[in-house]
C-alpha positions in Angstrom: 180.4 -110.9 -104.8 184.3 -111.5 -105.4 183.6 -114.1 -108.2 181.7 -111.5 -109.9 184.4 -109.1 -109.6 186.9 -111.4 -111.0 184.8 -112.5 -113.9 184.5 -108.8 -114.9 188.3 -108.0 -114.5 188.9 -111.0 -116.8 186.1 -109.9 -119.2 187.6 -106.2 -119.5 191.1 -107.6 -120.1 190.1 -110.1 -122.7 188.0 -107.1 -124.3 191.1 -104.7 -124.3 193.3 -107.4 -125.7 190.9 -108.0 -128.6 190.4 -104.4 -129.5 194.0 -103.9 -129.3 194.8 -107.1 -131.6 192.1 -105.9 -134.1 193.5 -102.3 -134.3 197.0 -103.6 -134.6 195.8 -105.8 -137.4 194.6 -102.8 -139.2 197.8 -100.6 -139.2 199.8 -100.9 -142.4 203.3 -102.1 -142.6 205.9 -99.4 -142.2 208.1 -98.2 -145.2 211.3 -99.9 -145.4 210.1 -103.4 -143.5 211.2 -106.3 -145.5 208.9 -109.4 -146.0 212.0 -111.5 -145.9 213.5 -111.5 -142.5 216.8 -113.3 -142.3 217.2 -115.0 -138.9 220.3 -117.1 -139.6 221.7 -116.6 -136.2 218.4 -117.0 -134.2 218.3 -120.3 -132.1 214.8 -119.9 -131.7 213.1 -123.1 -133.5 209.6 -122.1 -132.3 209.6 -118.6 -134.0 207.6 -118.3 -137.3 210.3 -116.2 -139.2 213.1 -118.7 -138.4 214.3 -120.2 -141.7 216.7 -122.6 -139.8 214.1 -125.0 -138.8 213.0 -125.5 -142.4 216.4 -126.2 -143.4 216.6 -128.6 -140.6 213.4 -130.3 -141.7 214.8 -130.7 -145.3 218.0 -132.3 -144.0 216.1 -134.8 -141.8 213.9 -135.9 -144.7 216.9 -136.5 -147.1 218.8 -139.1 -144.6 
């Protein structure tokens, strides 16, 4: 019985996540929000907006 309850809770949480993701995807971008985000001081190389990682990759290829 406990396993069924655990599976049910996981299913509910997954459903809430998927519905939230889909609803968030439909929301229009607010006015004044730039497409070009400058993250020159950011050290997070895994961020998709970080342009420093692109520059670092270009510098490695040139060497």
